[in-house]
FIDREN-466905 format. One record per residue (C-alpha): residue number from 1; x, y, z. Coordinates in nm, 2 decimals. Example, Ala and Ser with C-alpha at 12.3 -4.5 7.8 and 13.67 -1.06 7.14 Angstrom:
// FIDREN-466905
+-----+--------+--------+--------+
:  nr :     px :     py :     pz :
+-----+--------+--------+--------+
:   1 :   1.23 :  -0.45 :   0.78 :
:   2 :   1.37 :  -0.11 :   0.71 :
+-----+--------+--------+--------+
END
This chain:
// FIDREN-466905
+-----+--------+--------+--------+
:  nr :     px :     py :     pz :
+-----+--------+--------+--------+
:   1 :  -7.01 : -12.11 :  21.42 :
:   2 :  -6.65 : -12.02 :  21.48 :
:   3 :  -6.48 : -11.71 :  21.31 :
:   4 :  -6.77 : -11.76 :  21.05 :
:   5 :  -6.69 : -12.11 :  20.99 :
:   6 :  -6.95 : -12.40 :  21.07 :
:   7 :  -6.85 : -12.61 :  21.35 :
:   8 :  -6.91 : -12.94 :  21.13 :
:   9 :  -6.65 : -12.81 :  20.86 :
:  10 :  -6.39 : -12.74 :  21.12 :
:  11 :  -6.45 : -13.09 :  21.27 :
:  12 :  -6.44 : -13.26 :  20.91 :
:  13 :  -6.10 : -13.06 :  20.80 :
:  14 :  -5.98 : -13.14 :  21.12 :
:  15 :  -6.04 : -13.53 :  21.10 :
:  16 :  -5.90 : -13.50 :  20.73 :
:  17 :  -5.58 : -13.32 :  20.89 :
:  18 :  -5.53 : -13.58 :  21.10 :
:  19 :  -5.55 : -13.90 :  20.87 :
:  20 :  -5.30 : -13.70 :  20.62 :
:  21 :  -5.06 : -13.63 :  20.90 :
:  22 :  -5.11 : -13.92 :  21.11 :
:  23 :  -5.10 : -14.21 :  20.89 :
:  24 :  -4.76 : -14.11 :  20.74 :
:  25 :  -4.64 : -14.07 :  21.09 :
:  26 :  -4.72 : -14.45 :  21.17 :
:  27 :  -4.60 : -14.61 :  20.79 :
:  28 :  -4.27 : -14.39 :  20.87 :
:  29 :  -4.21 : -14.53 :  21.20 :
:  30 :  -4.25 : -14.89 :  21.07 :
:  31 :  -4.02 : -14.80 :  20.77 :
:  32 :  -3.77 : -14.61 :  21.00 :
:  33 :  -3.74 : -14.90 :  21.26 :
:  34 :  -3.57 : -15.15 :  21.02 :
:  35 :  -3.32 : -14.86 :  20.87 :
:  36 :  -3.23 : -14.69 :  21.20 :
:  37 :  -3.12 : -15.07 :  21.28 :
:  38 :  -2.94 : -15.14 :  21.01 :
:  39 :  -2.76 : -14.79 :  21.04 :
:  40 :  -2.64 : -14.92 :  21.36 :
:  41 :  -2.59 : -15.29 :  21.27 :
:  42 :  -2.37 : -15.21 :  20.97 :
:  43 :  -2.13 : -14.94 :  21.05 :
:  44 :  -1.99 : -14.80 :  20.74 :
:  45 :  -2.32 : -14.80 :  20.62 :
:  46 :  -2.47 : -14.60 :  20.88 :
:  47 :  -2.35 : -14.23 :  20.81 :
:  48 :  -2.46 : -14.22 :  20.46 :
:  49 :  -2.81 : -14.41 :  20.51 :
:  50 :  -2.90 : -14.16 :  20.80 :
:  51 :  -2.73 : -13.86 :  20.60 :
:  52 :  -2.89 : -13.97 :  20.26 :
:  53 :  -3.24 : -14.00 :  20.49 :
:  54 :  -3.20 : -13.66 :  20.60 :
:  55 :  -3.17 : -13.49 :  20.29 :
:  56 :  -3.54 : -13.62 :  20.23 :
:  57 :  -3.65 : -13.31 :  20.43 :
:  58 :  -3.49 : -13.05 :  20.25 :
:  59 :  -3.72 : -13.10 :  19.93 :
:  60 :  -3.97 : -12.83 :  19.93 :
:  61 :  -4.31 : -12.99 :  20.01 :
:  62 :  -4.50 : -12.82 :  19.77 :
:  63 :  -4.24 : -12.93 :  19.48 :
:  64 :  -4.27 : -13.27 :  19.62 :
:  65 :  -4.68 : -13.26 :  19.63 :
:  66 :  -4.68 : -13.16 :  19.24 :
:  67 :  -4.37 : -13.40 :  19.15 :
:  68 :  -4.52 : -13.69 :  19.30 :
:  69 :  -4.85 : -13.74 :  19.06 :
:  70 :  -4.57 : -13.76 :  18.79 :
:  71 :  -4.37 : -14.03 :  18.97 :
:  72 :  -4.67 : -14.25 :  19.09 :
:  73 :  -4.92 : -14.19 :  18.82 :
:  74 :  -5.17 : -14.05 :  19.05 :
:  75 :  -5.44 : -13.72 :  18.99 :
:  76 :  -5.28 : -13.43 :  19.16 :
:  77 :  -5.58 : -13.40 :  19.38 :
:  78 :  -5.52 : -13.78 :  19.53 :
:  79 :  -5.48 : -13.82 :  19.88 :
:  80 :  -5.21 : -14.08 :  19.79 :
:  81 :  -4.95 : -13.78 :  19.70 :
:  82 :  -5.00 : -13.66 :  20.06 :
:  83 :  -4.95 : -13.97 :  20.24 :
:  84 :  -4.65 : -14.06 :  20.02 :
:  85 :  -4.48 : -13.73 :  20.09 :
:  86 :  -4.55 : -13.71 :  20.45 :
:  87 :  -4.42 : -14.06 :  20.48 :
:  88 :  -4.07 : -13.96 :  20.31 :
:  89 :  -4.05 : -13.67 :  20.57 :
:  90 :  -4.14 : -13.90 :  20.85 :
:  91 :  -3.87 : -14.09 :  20.76 :
:  92 :  -3.63 : -13.86 :  20.71 :
:  93 :  -3.66 : -13.74 :  21.08 :
:  94 :  -3.72 : -14.08 :  21.26 :
:  95 :  -3.44 : -14.29 :  21.10 :
:  96 :  -3.19 : -14.06 :  21.29 :
:  97 :  -3.41 : -14.11 :  21.60 :
:  98 :  -3.40 : -14.50 :  21.58 :
:  99 :  -3.03 : -14.53 :  21.50 :
: 100 :  -2.97 : -14.29 :  21.78 :
: 101 :  -3.22 : -14.46 :  22.02 :
: 102 :  -3.06 : -14.78 :  21.93 :
: 103 :  -2.71 : -14.69 :  21.98 :
: 104 :  -2.76 : -14.53 :  22.31 :
: 105 :  -2.85 : -14.91 :  22.49 :
: 106 :  -2.56 : -14.97 :  22.72 :
: 107 :  -2.30 : -15.24 :  22.58 :
: 108 :  -2.32 : -15.42 :  22.90 :
: 109 :  -2.70 : -15.45 :  22.86 :
: 110 :  -2.67 : -15.60 :  22.52 :
: 111 :  -2.38 : -15.83 :  22.64 :
: 112 :  -2.62 : -15.97 :  22.93 :
: 113 :  -2.89 : -16.01 :  22.71 :
: 114 :  -2.67 : -16.21 :  22.47 :
: 115 :  -2.53 : -16.41 :  22.76 :
: 116 :  -2.88 : -16.52 :  22.83 :
: 117 :  -2.95 : -16.66 :  22.52 :
: 118 :  -3.09 : -16.39 :  22.33 :
: 119 :  -3.05 : -16.41 :  21.94 :
: 120 :  -2.97 : -16.09 :  21.75 :
: 121 :  -3.35 : -16.00 :  21.65 :
: 122 :  -3.50 : -16.12 :  21.94 :
: 123 :  -3.26 : -15.90 :  22.16 :
: 124 :  -3.36 : -15.58 :  21.95 :
: 125 :  -3.70 : -15.63 :  21.99 :
: 126 :  -3.73 : -15.72 :  22.34 :
: 127 :  -3.42 : -15.55 :  22.49 :
: 128 :  -3.31 : -15.27 :  22.27 :
: 129 :  -3.61 : -15.11 :  22.12 :
: 130 :  -3.79 : -15.08 :  22.45 :
: 131 :  -3.46 : -14.91 :  22.62 :
: 132 :  -3.43 : -14.68 :  22.28 :
: 133 :  -3.83 : -14.58 :  22.34 :
: 134 :  -3.76 : -14.23 :  22.50 :
: 135 :  -3.54 : -14.12 :  22.22 :
: 136 :  -3.75 : -14.25 :  21.96 :
: 137 :  -4.08 : -14.09 :  22.10 :
: 138 :  -3.90 : -13.78 :  22.12 :
: 139 :  -3.83 : -13.77 :  21.73 :
: 140 :  -4.14 : -13.90 :  21.68 :
: 141 :  -4.31 : -13.61 :  21.88 :
: 142 :  -4.11 : -13.39 :  21.64 :
: 143 :  -4.20 : -13.52 :  21.37 :
: 144 :  -4.59 : -13.52 :  21.45 :
: 145 :  -4.56 : -13.15 :  21.48 :
: 146 :  -4.38 : -13.13 :  21.15 :
: 147 :  -4.66 : -13.33 :  20.97 :
: 148 :  -4.96 : -13.11 :  21.10 :
: 149 :  -4.79 : -12.81 :  21.00 :
: 150 :  -4.67 : -12.92 :  20.62 :
: 151 :  -4.97 : -13.11 :  20.55 :
: 152 :  -5.15 : -12.74 :  20.55 :
: 153 :  -4.93 : -12.64 :  20.25 :
: 154 :  -5.14 : -12.91 :  20.05 :
: 155 :  -5.41 : -12.67 :  20.04 :
: 156 :  -5.24 : -12.50 :  19.79 :
: 157 :  -5.29 : -12.77 :  19.51 :
: 158 :  -5.68 : -12.79 :  19.64 :
: 159 :  -5.60 : -13.13 :  19.89 :
: 160 :  -5.89 : -13.08 :  20.15 :
: 161 :  -5.77 : -13.04 :  20.51 :
: 162 :  -5.73 : -12.74 :  20.74 :
: 163 :  -5.51 : -12.54 :  20.52 :
: 164 :  -5.82 : -12.49 :  20.32 :
: 165 :  -5.91 : -12.26 :  20.57 :
: 166 :  -5.58 : -12.04 :  20.54 :
: 167 :  -5.64 : -12.04 :  20.14 :
: 168 :  -6.03 : -11.94 :  20.18 :
: 169 :  -5.95 : -11.67 :  20.42 :
: 170 :  -5.69 : -11.54 :  20.22 :
: 171 :  -5.91 : -11.50 :  19.93 :
: 172 :  -6.18 : -11.34 :  20.07 :
: 173 :  -5.96 : -11.11 :  20.31 :
: 174 :  -6.11 : -11.25 :  20.64 :
: 175 :  -5.92 : -11.32 :  20.92 :
: 176 :  -6.16 : -11.55 :  21.09 :
: 177 :  -6.10 : -11.89 :  20.89 :
: 178 :  -5.71 : -11.84 :  20.89 :
: 179 :  -5.73 : -11.78 :  21.27 :
: 180 :  -5.95 : -12.07 :  21.30 :
: 181 :  -5.73 : -12.25 :  21.07 :
: 182 :  -5.41 : -12.18 :  21.30 :
: 183 :  -5.58 : -12.25 :  21.61 :
: 184 :  -5.71 : -12.60 :  21.50 :
: 185 :  -5.35 : -12.71 :  21.38 :
: 186 :  -5.20 : -12.59 :  21.71 :
: 187 :  -5.48 : -12.81 :  21.92 :
: 188 :  -5.42 : -13.11 :  21.66 :
: 189 :  -5.04 : -13.09 :  21.70 :
: 190 :  -5.08 : -13.08 :  22.10 :
: 191 :  -5.30 : -13.36 :  22.10 :
: 192 :  -5.07 : -13.58 :  21.88 :
: 193 :  -4.76 : -13.46 :  22.05 :
: 194 :  -4.95 : -13.56 :  22.42 :
: 195 :  -5.06 : -13.92 :  22.28 :
: 196 :  -4.71 : -14.00 :  22.19 :
: 197 :  -4.59 : -13.89 :  22.51 :
: 198 :  -4.89 : -14.11 :  22.69 :
: 199 :  -4.79 : -14.41 :  22.49 :
: 200 :  -4.42 : -14.35 :  22.54 :
: 201 :  -4.50 : -14.32 :  22.93 :
: 202 :  -4.69 : -14.64 :  22.93 :
: 203 :  -4.42 : -14.85 :  22.71 :
: 204 :  -4.14 : -14.76 :  22.97 :
: 205 :  -4.29 : -14.79 :  23.32 :
: 206 :  -3.94 : -14.89 :  23.49 :
: 207 :  -3.83 : -14.53 :  23.41 :
: 208 :  -4.15 : -14.37 :  23.63 :
: 209 :  -4.12 : -14.61 :  23.95 :
: 210 :  -4.04 : -14.48 :  24.28 :
: 211 :  -3.74 : -14.60 :  24.44 :
: 212 :  -3.81 : -14.71 :  24.79 :
: 213 :  -3.63 : -14.46 :  25.04 :
+-----+--------+--------+--------+
END
C-alpha cells in the first residue's frame, strides 16, 4: 500500500495512463512529420498550416472529451475518445516543431545533398530529418509532459487512469490517493522525457563526438 492505495492499483493505472498519453505521442509525431514538411515546402501554406494546427491546443480538453463521442459515434467511456483528443493536441504542438526543425537545416547542406544526387524525399529522410532531430525532440518532450498532464482530466468522464486517484481522493476527502496520483504522474512524465532525450541522443551521434585536441 502507498497512501492508502494498493501498489497493484497504482501500477495498473500508471500503465493505462502511459497507454493513453504515449500512443497519441507516436501517432501525433507520424502525422506531424508530413505536415511540418509541407509547411516548409510550400511557403504560402506554412503560416496558416502552423497557426491552424496550433489552434487545436486552445480547445478545452474536457469539452473535447465530451464532444468527440458525438463526432466519432463512440461510447463516452471509450479509450478512442481520449486517444484522438491527445493525438490532436500532440499534432498542435509538434507541427511547428517539425517545421522549425526542417527549416533550421542550413541551405548549403541541402544544396550539397542535391548535388550528390539526392532527390527531395530521399534528402528529407537522409539529411534534413536527422539534422532536425534536436528541435523535433524538444517539441516531443514538451508534448509528452503535456499529454501526461491532460490525460488525467479524462477521469472526470470516467476513463480509468491516474486521474482516477484525484477524483477518488477528492470524493473521500483523502489526500493520500491525490498525492500518490500526483507523484505517479510526475514520475511518468520524467521517464517519458528521459526516454525521448535518450533516443534523440542515439539518433544524433555526431553532436556528441569529441573533437581531437
